[in-house]
Backbone as CSV, one residue per row, in Angstrom:
resi,resn,N_x,N_y,N_z,CA_x,CA_y,CA_z,C_x,C_y,C_z
1,MET,132.962,135.996,68.806,131.939,136.956,68.416,132.541,138.360,68.473
2,PRO,132.237,139.205,67.483,132.766,140.581,67.455,132.289,141.392,68.659
3,ASP,132.943,142.546,68.885,132.543,143.361,70.034,131.160,143.980,69.815
4,LYS,130.583,144.469,70.902,129.193,144.927,70.895,128.930,146.071,69.933
5,SER,129.842,147.026,69.835,129.604,148.165,68.948,129.576,147.719,67.480
6,LYS,130.406,146.749,67.120,130.394,146.254,65.750,129.118,145.477,65.445
7,ILE,128.637,144.715,66.424,127.399,143.960,66.236,126.227,144.916,66.050
8,LEU,126.123,145.921,66.918,125.023,146.886,66.812,125.128,147.707,65.532
9,GLY,126.347,148.079,65.147,126.543,148.814,63.897,126.142,147.993,62.684
10,ALA,126.478,146.707,62.707,126.090,145.825,61.606,124.579,145.709,61.531
11,GLY,123.930,145.566,62.679,122.477,145.494,62.695,121.843,146.761,62.157
12,PHE,122.375,147.907,62.538,121.849,149.191,62.062,121.991,149.319,60.548
13,ARG,123.073,148.749,60.003,123.289,148.785,58.554,122.574,147.652,57.815
14,GLY,121.865,146.787,58.561,121.129,145.697,57.936,122.007,144.508,57.603
15,ARG,123.069,144.324,58.374,124.004,143.219,58.150,123.875,142.182,59.258
16,CYS,124.314,140.979,58.970,124.250,139.864,59.911,125.052,140.177,61.168
17,PRO,124.477,140.004,62.367,125.220,140.277,63.597,126.288,139.220,63.895
18,ASN,126.260,138.104,63.186,127.246,137.054,63.407,128.524,137.300,62.601
19,CYS,128.376,137.456,61.270,129.556,137.631,60.416,129.787,139.088,60.019
20,LEU,128.822,139.956,60.269,128.881,141.395,59.966,128.880,141.695,58.472
21,GLU,128.570,140.718,57.634,128.622,140.934,56.189,127.305,140.646,55.475
22,GLY,126.706,139.495,55.706,125.502,139.103,54.974,124.323,140.002,55.280
23,SER,123.365,140.033,54.384,122.188,140.885,54.543,121.188,140.268,55.515
24,LEU,120.612,141.100,56.373,119.569,140.654,57.300,118.216,140.545,56.624
25,PHE,118.003,141.344,55.598,116.664,141.500,55.047,116.503,140.834,53.693
26,ASP,115.284,140.350,53.481,114.881,139.767,52.201,113.688,140.578,51.701
27,GLY,113.859,141.852,51.595,112.796,142.787,51.270,113.035,144.043,52.092
28,TYR,112.057,144.945,52.077,112.278,146.191,52.799,112.318,145.973,54.313
29,LEU,111.346,145.245,54.858,111.315,145.012,56.299,111.296,143.532,56.675
30,LYS,111.192,142.652,55.700,111.120,141.217,55.970,112.518,140.645,56.174
31,PHE,112.693,139.933,57.298,113.980,139.315,57.576,114.186,138.113,56.662
32,ALA,115.430,137.903,56.255,115.782,136.702,55.511,115.694,135.512,56.464
33,ARG,115.603,134.307,55.911,115.547,133.106,56.751,116.909,132.826,57.393
34,ALA,117.982,133.146,56.654,119.340,132.897,57.149,120.293,133.850,56.450
35,CYS,121.469,134.017,57.013,122.496,134.871,56.421,123.033,134.204,55.153
36,PRO,123.078,134.916,54.031,123.610,134.325,52.804,125.122,134.099,52.852
37,THR,125.812,134.748,53.765,127.269,134.615,53.858,127.692,133.501,54.813
38,CYS,127.198,133.533,56.054,127.646,132.558,57.054,126.621,131.470,57.354
39,GLY,125.382,131.632,56.890,124.360,130.627,57.113,123.643,130.715,58.446
40,GLU,123.953,131.726,59.257,123.300,131.909,60.561,121.789,132.061,60.370
41,SER,121.006,131.312,61.143,119.552,131.358,61.043,119.017,132.608,61.733
42,PHE,118.041,133.242,61.098,117.401,134.420,61.675,116.003,134.079,62.210
43,ASP,115.738,132.800,62.455,114.420,132.374,62.932,114.095,132.910,64.320
44,ILE,115.102,133.282,65.103,114.849,133.769,66.463,114.385,135.221,66.491
45,GLU,114.328,135.868,65.338,113.964,137.289,65.277,112.619,137.516,65.943
46,ASP,112.601,138.415,66.912,111.383,138.729,67.641,111.419,140.183,68.092
47,ALA,111.589,141.092,67.145,111.687,142.511,67.492,110.345,143.076,67.931
48,GLY,109.254,142.500,67.446,107.930,142.983,67.820,107.727,144.431,67.407
49,ASP,107.139,145.207,68.299,106.846,146.612,68.021,107.954,147.546,68.505
50,GLY,109.014,147.006,69.076,110.091,147.828,69.615,110.661,148.835,68.639
51,PRO,111.045,148.404,67.426,111.608,149.371,66.471,110.628,150.491,66.130
52,ALA,109.359,150.148,65.956,108.364,151.171,65.608,108.214,152.200,66.723
53,VAL,108.256,151.751,67.955,108.125,152.672,69.089,109.302,153.645,69.122
54,PHE,110.528,153.126,68.974,111.698,154.002,68.960,111.627,155.000,67.805
55,VAL,111.230,154.534,66.645,111.146,155.415,65.475,110.103,156.501,65.700
56,ILE,108.957,156.145,66.249,107.916,157.147,66.509,108.419,158.205,67.482
57,PHE,109.098,157.782,68.538,109.634,158.750,69.503,110.678,159.663,68.866
58,ILE,111.577,159.096,68.100,112.651,159.889,67.474,112.080,160.872,66.464
59,VAL,111.188,160.398,65.607,110.602,161.279,64.587,109.766,162.366,65.254
60,SER,109.029,162.021,66.283,108.240,163.036,66.994,109.139,164.112,67.583
61,PHE,110.240,163.676,68.191,111.185,164.616,68.784,111.776,165.552,67.732
62,LEU,112.012,165.032,66.515,112.619,165.836,65.453,111.620,166.698,64.687
63,VAL,110.380,166.248,64.551,109.430,166.933,63.675,108.476,167.870,64.418
64,VAL,108.043,167.502,65.597,107.023,168.309,66.288,107.496,169.736,66.592
65,PRO,108.691,169.967,67.149,109.084,171.356,67.411,109.114,172.246,66.159
66,PRO,109.739,171.811,65.043,109.682,172.677,63.861,108.258,172.873,63.333
67,ALA,107.423,171.858,63.435,106.038,171.997,62.975,105.280,173.013,63.825
68,LEU,105.523,172.994,65.129,104.871,173.976,66.004,105.349,175.391,65.709
69,VAL,106.647,175.544,65.525,107.189,176.866,65.188,106.607,177.345,63.855
70,PHE,106.567,176.453,62.874,105.988,176.776,61.567,104.551,177.263,61.724
71,GLN,103.770,176.553,62.515,102.364,176.901,62.706,102.211,178.219,63.453
72,MET,103.032,178.442,64.475,102.889,179.637,65.292,103.409,180.892,64.601
73,VAL,104.507,180.775,63.863,105.114,181.953,63.236,104.367,182.351,61.963
74,LEU,104.107,181.396,61.100,103.506,181.705,59.805,101.988,181.683,59.805
75,GLU,101.394,181.011,60.771,99.949,180.852,60.878,99.299,180.449,59.555
76,PRO,99.808,179.366,58.938,99.208,178.915,57.682,97.888,178.182,57.960
77,PRO,97.089,177.951,56.926,95.875,177.150,57.133,96.257,175.722,57.557
78,VAL,95.363,175.090,58.268,95.642,173.756,58.789,95.937,172.772,57.657
79,TRP,95.217,172.887,56.538,95.427,171.951,55.435,96.854,172.041,54.899
80,LEU,97.441,173.245,54.877,98.806,173.402,54.403,99.797,172.785,55.390
81,THR,99.547,172.967,56.663,100.401,172.353,57.681,100.388,170.833,57.536
82,LEU,99.205,170.268,57.398,99.089,168.818,57.232,99.735,168.346,55.934
83,LEU,99.574,169.117,54.887,100.143,168.759,53.583,101.674,168.724,53.623
84,ILE,102.257,169.558,54.427,103.721,169.606,54.529,104.244,168.564,55.515
85,TRP,103.681,168.500,56.705,104.291,167.730,57.784,103.938,166.249,57.788
86,ILE,102.748,165.873,57.360,102.397,164.441,57.354,103.289,163.649,56.405
87,PRO,103.504,164.081,55.162,104.436,163.325,54.309,105.854,163.277,54.876
88,LEU,106.285,164.355,55.516,107.620,164.376,56.126,107.723,163.352,57.261
89,ILE,106.684,163.263,58.067,106.667,162.292,59.160,106.684,160.867,58.616
90,VAL,105.853,160.586,57.629,105.796,159.244,57.043,107.137,158.879,56.417
91,LEU,107.726,159.784,55.684,109.020,159.527,55.046,110.110,159.270,56.086
92,ALA,110.149,160.088,57.122,111.162,159.899,58.169,110.983,158.551,58.865
93,CYS,109.749,158.158,59.123,109.497,156.855,59.751,109.938,155.714,58.841
94,LEU,109.648,155.809,57.560,110.044,154.749,56.629,111.556,154.650,56.496
95,VAL,112.234,155.776,56.541,113.696,155.774,56.433,114.327,155.134,57.671
96,LEU,113.779,155.393,58.846,114.384,154.908,60.087,113.945,153.505,60.503
97,LEU,112.826,153.023,59.994,112.291,151.762,60.491,113.191,150.570,60.194
98,ARG,113.718,150.461,59.000,114.584,149.325,58.657,115.868,149.301,59.506
99,PRO,116.599,150.424,59.612,117.790,150.383,60.467,117.485,150.015,61.919
100,PHE,116.358,150.474,62.441,116.032,150.160,63.824,115.569,148.717,63.992
101,ARG,114.946,148.126,62.973,114.633,146.689,63.035,115.919,145.882,63.100
102,GLY,116.892,146.255,62.264,118.180,145.568,62.285,118.904,145.759,63.605
103,LEU,118.859,146.964,64.136,119.507,147.264,65.418,118.890,146.458,66.555
104,MET,117.565,146.375,66.604,116.894,145.616,67.658,117.201,144.121,67.542
105,PHE,117.276,143.613,66.308,117.621,142.207,66.129,119.056,141.946,66.571
106,ALA,119.960,142.845,66.222,121.361,142.681,66.634,121.472,142.711,68.155
107,ALA,120.723,143.577,68.816,120.741,143.624,70.280,120.178,142.330,70.864
108,GLN,119.152,141.789,70.227,118.577,140.522,70.670,119.599,139.398,70.563
109,VAL,120.311,139.330,69.445,121.324,138.293,69.245,122.482,138.499,70.218
110,MET,122.937,139.729,70.354,124.079,140.033,71.208,123.815,139.646,72.667
111,ASN,122.592,139.879,73.130,122.237,139.588,74.525,121.630,138.200,74.712
112,LYS,121.580,137.426,73.630,120.995,136.077,73.669,119.593,136.106,74.276
113,ALA,118.810,137.112,73.887,117.452,137.268,74.404,116.524,136.255,73.750
114,GLU,115.657,135.694,74.554,114.671,134.734,74.081,113.322,135.102,74.652
115,GLN,112.290,134.493,74.107,110.956,134.740,74.611,110.844,134.204,76.028
116,GLY,110.199,134.966,76.898,110.023,134.540,78.282,109.111,133.333,78.383
117,GLN,109.374,132.484,79.351,108.555,131.294,79.568,108.237,131.190,81.054
118,LEU,107.033,130.758,81.344,106.640,130.550,82.726,107.111,129.177,83.175
119,LEU,107.603,129.095,84.392,108.029,127.827,84.955,106.890,127.236,85.772
120,ASP,106.707,125.929,85.653,105.715,125.304,86.529,106.358,125.031,87.887
121,ALA,105.605,124.533,88.831,106.078,124.366,90.211,107.288,123.439,90.298
122,THR,107.348,122.371,89.489,108.478,121.442,89.564,109.752,122.085,89.059
123,GLN,109.654,122.934,88.038,110.838,123.610,87.498,111.325,124.680,88.476
124,GLN,110.419,125.317,89.187,110.805,126.347,90.148,111.572,125.735,91.309
125,ASP,111.186,124.532,91.735,111.885,123.865,92.834,113.306,123.502,92.453
126,GLU,113.527,123.180,91.168,114.872,122.809,90.698,115.795,124.004,90.668
127,ASN,115.253,125.204,90.473,116.086,126.404,90.388,116.292,126.930,91.752
């Protein structure tokens, strides 16, 4: 398996974390069933809301300070502020969401992360 930085970089670029070449996606945000190059199955994909949370934090960090400065210095009407900044926020989120979905999936594959399971009493005694 390639080193961690290459796996994460491939995921960020939307490439298979196994072979680093095939496409992860079969649409804008929909994962393919398997890698077209190496055949690796993507059925384990379970990014959940993680990518969206990271994107919201990053976009907020980048957009809120300039928006506040814009509002305080120029004192435009609220409708103009919303007209400028809401489309910018939506666009930035759409641009970042796909790379972060790929990155989270690559991290999941790299760390062999799986869904948590509760052990019953007999399984706990064995461990």
